[in-house]
C-alpha positions in Angstrom: 210.6 323.9 186.0 211.0 325.2 182.4 213.6 327.9 182.1 213.7 330.0 178.9 216.3 332.7 178.2 216.4 335.2 175.3 219.1 337.8 174.6 218.7 340.5 171.9 221.3 342.8 170.4 221.1 345.8 168.1 217.7 347.2 169.0 216.1 350.6 169.4 217.3 352.6 172.3 214.1 354.5 172.6 212.1 351.2 173.1 214.6 350.0 175.7 213.9 353.2 177.7 210.1 353.0 177.2 208.7 352.2 180.7 205.1 351.8 179.5 206.2 349.4 176.7 208.3 347.3 179.2 205.3 347.3 181.7 203.0 346.2 178.9 205.3 343.4 177.8 205.5 342.0 181.4 201.7 342.1 181.8 200.8 340.6 178.4 203.5 337.9 177.9 202.3 335.6 180.8 198.7 335.9 179.5 199.8 335.0 176.0 201.5 331.9 177.4 198.7 330.9 179.7 200.8 331.6 182.8 199.2 333.4 185.8 201.3 336.1 187.4 201.5 336.3 191.2 202.0 340.0 191.3 202.0 343.1 189.1 205.2 344.0 187.2 207.9 345.8 189.2 210.0 348.2 187.1 213.2 349.9 188.1 214.6 352.5 185.8 218.4 352.6 186.4 220.5 355.5 185.3 223.1 356.0 188.0 224.9 352.8 187.7 228.4 351.8 188.7 229.1 351.5 185.0 227.6 354.3 182.8 226.9 351.7 180.0 224.6 349.8 182.4 221.8 352.3 182.3 218.3 351.0 181.3 215.3 349.3 182.9 215.2 346.3 185.1 211.8 344.7 185.5 210.4 341.5 187.0 207.3 339.7 188.2 206.8 336.5 190.1 204.8 333.6 188.7 203.6 330.9 191.1 206.8 329.0 191.4 208.8 331.0 188.9 209.6 334.5 187.5 209.9 336.7 184.5 212.7 339.2 184.4 213.7 341.7 181.7 216.8 343.8 181.7 217.3 346.4 179.0 220.6 348.1 178.5 219.6 351.1 176.3 223.2 352.5 175.9 224.4 349.0 174.9 221.3 348.5 172.8 220.6 345.0 174.1 218.3 343.2 176.5 218.1 339.9 178.4 214.9 337.9 179.3 214.5 335.1 181.8 211.2 333.2 182.0 211.0 330.4 184.6 207.8 328.5 185.2 206.8 325.3 186.9 204.9 324.0 183.9 205.5 323.9 180.1 204.7 326.9 177.9 205.2 327.7 174.2 208.8 329.1 174.0 208.3 329.9 170.3 205.3 332.1 171.2 207.3 333.8 173.9 210.2 334.5 171.5 207.8 335.9 168.8 206.0 338.2 171.3 209.2 339.6 172.7 210.8 340.0 169.3 207.8 341.9 168.1 207.8 344.3 171.1 211.6 344.7 171.1 212.9 344.1 167.6 216.6 343.6 167.3 219.2 342.5 164.7 220.4 339.4 166.6 218.6 337.0 169.0 220.0 334.1 171.1 217.7 331.7 173.0 218.2 328.7 175.3 215.7 326.4 177.0 216.1 323.9 179.8 213.8 321.7 181.8 215.4 322.1 185.2 216.8 320.2 187.1 218.0 319.0 183.7 220.7 321.5 182.7 220.9 323.8 179.8 222.8 322.6 176.8 226.5 323.5 177.3 227.1 327.2 176.6 230.9 327.7 176.9 232.0 330.7 178.9 234.3 333.2 177.2 234.9 336.2 179.5 236.7 338.2 176.9 234.0 337.8 174.3 230.6 337.4 176.1 228.3 339.7 178.0 228.2 338.0 181.3 227.8 334.7 183.3 224.5 333.0 184.4 225.1 330.7 187.4 222.4 328.2 188.3 222.0 325.9 191.3 219.5 323.1 191.6 219.4 322.3 195.4 218.2 318.9 196.7 217.3 318.6 200.4 217.4 322.4 200.8 218.0 323.3 204.5 218.4 327.1 204.3 216.0 329.8 205.5 212.3 328.9 204.8 210.6 331.9 206.3 209.8 335.2 204.6 211.8 337.2 207.2 214.7 334.8 206.9 214.8 335.0 203.1 214.5 338.8 203.2 217.5 339.1 205.5 219.5 336.6 203.5 218.9 338.4 200.2 219.4 341.8 201.8 222.9 340.8 202.9 223.9 338.6 200.0 224.9 341.1 197.2 227.8 342.8 199.0 229.1 339.4 200.1 229.5 338.4 196.5 230.6 341.9 195.3 227.3 342.8 193.6 225.4 346.0 193.8 221.7 345.9 194.9 219.4 348.5 193.4 216.3 347.5 195.5 215.5 345.8 198.8 214.6 342.1 198.4 211.1 341.1 197.3 209.8 337.9 199.0 206.5 336.2 198.1 204.7 333.0 198.8 202.5 331.9 195.9 200.1 328.9 195.2 200.2 327.2 191.8 197.3 325.7 190.0 198.0 322.2 191.4 198.1 323.5 195.0 201.9 323.6 195.0 203.2 326.3 197.4 206.4 328.1 196.5 208.4 330.6 198.5 210.3 333.0 196.1 212.8 335.7 196.6 214.3 338.3 194.2 216.8 341.1 194.4 217.6 343.3 191.4 221.3 344.2 191.2 223.1 346.7 189.0 224.6 343.6 187.4 221.1 342.0 186.7 219.3 339.8 189.2 219.4 337.1 192.0 216.5 334.8 192.4 215.4 331.7 194.5 212.4 329.4 194.4 211.7 326.9 197.2 209.2 324.2 196.6 207.1 323.9 199.8 204.8 321.2 198.5 201.0 320.8 198.6 198.8 321.0 201.7 199.0 317.8 203.8 202.2 316.6 202.0 205.8 317.0 202.9 207.9 319.5 201.0 209.9 318.2 198.0 213.0 319.7 199.5 214.0 321.3 196.2 215.1 324.8 195.6 216.2 326.6 192.4 218.6 329.5 192.5 220.1 331.6 189.7 222.2 334.7 189.5 222.8 336.6 186.2 225.5 339.3 186.0 226.6 341.6 183.3 230.2 341.3 184.7 232.2 338.2 185.1 233.2 337.2 188.6 235.3 334.7 190.5 233.1 331.7 190.1 234.7 329.6 192.8 234.6 332.3 195.4 230.9 333.2 194.6 229.9 329.6 194.5 231.4 329.0 198.0 229.3 331.9 199.3 226.2 330.7 197.6 226.5 327.1 198.9 226.9 328.5 202.4 223.9 330.8 202.0 221.7 328.0 200.5 222.7 324.8 202.1 221.3 321.4 201.1 222.1 317.7 200.6 223.4 318.3 197.1 224.0 321.2 194.7 223.9 320.7 190.9 225.8 323.7 189.4 225.8 325.0 185.9 227.6 328.1 184.6 226.6 329.4 181.1 227.3 332.5 179.2 224.7 335.1 178.2 225.3 337.3 175.2 227.8 335.0 173.5 230.0 337.0 171.2 228.9 340.3 172.7 232.1 342.1 171.8 231.2 341.6 168.1 227.4 342.1 168.4 227.5 345.3 170.6 226.8 348.7 169.2 230.1 350.6 168.8 229.9 354.2 169.9 232.2 355.8 167.3 230.0 354.9 164.3 227.0 356.1 166.2 228.5 359.4 166.9 229.5 359.7 163.3 225.9 359.1 162.2 224.7 362.1 164.4 227.0 364.3 162.3 225.9 362.9 158.9 223.6 365.9 158.3 226.7 368.1 158.0 227.5 366.6 154.6 224.2 368.0 153.2 225.1 371.6 154.0 225.9 373.9 151.1 229.6 374.4 150.7 
C-alpha cells in the first residue's frame, strides 16, 4: 500500500474554486500513473462551513484498494492531496502533474509504503495545519458488510467531534491481481475519513488487514479519538501513527491584511 501526500501553499484562489479543473485533475492523474479508478470523481463544493476559512472543494475517488482525495481551501489558498494505492506508482510524476494543475509557492510531500510508517513528522498544533492519524490493523474484526460499514461511517463523525458533509460512500472493488477490497469514505468539514479492508482473492482467506486514516484541518484530543477508533475498528493489533500536515502553516498561510491592502492599491494611481 503506497501512500503519497502533497500539501501546497500560496496558490491561486480561482483555481482552487474551479470545479471543472478539480474534476479533470482527479480523472487524469490516475491515468497518468497507470492506476485504474473504481468510480468517477465525486466533488463537494463547500461554502457553508463551521469555520468560514474552510470553504473550498473536497473531492475523491476510489481506486481498487485505495483512494485519491483532494481538499482545496480557497480562502486559505492551500490544498492537500492523498493518494493511496495497493501497488507502486511514480510519485515524482504525481507531484509534477498536481503542481502544474495547481501551482503554488510552497510544496511539502511525504511517501510511505504502509504498513511501514511515514518518516517521523513531528506534530506542532500551534504551527501546523492539522493532524493525520493512520491505523494499520492486523486481524481486523470490525464490520465487513457494505451495510455495516455504511452505518459505522454514518455514526462515526459526531462520536469523534467531526462534521460530515456527505453520507458515507462504500464500495467493493477488484484489483488487477484479483484482490478484493471493501472501502469506505466520508468527507467531513475537517477533511476526510477512509478505510480499506483487504478481502483477499477468490478461493483464498482474507489477509485480515485493514488500513484507516483520518485527516483533519483542526487538532483534536488524540487519545480520546484513538480510543473511539480502536473500538469502531477492532483487530488483533493496531499500529498507530500521527503526523502533521501543512507543517509551519502559520508562516506559509496567506495573511488577509496584505491581501486587502492589495485590493486598494489602485487608489494610489488616482490623480490628486
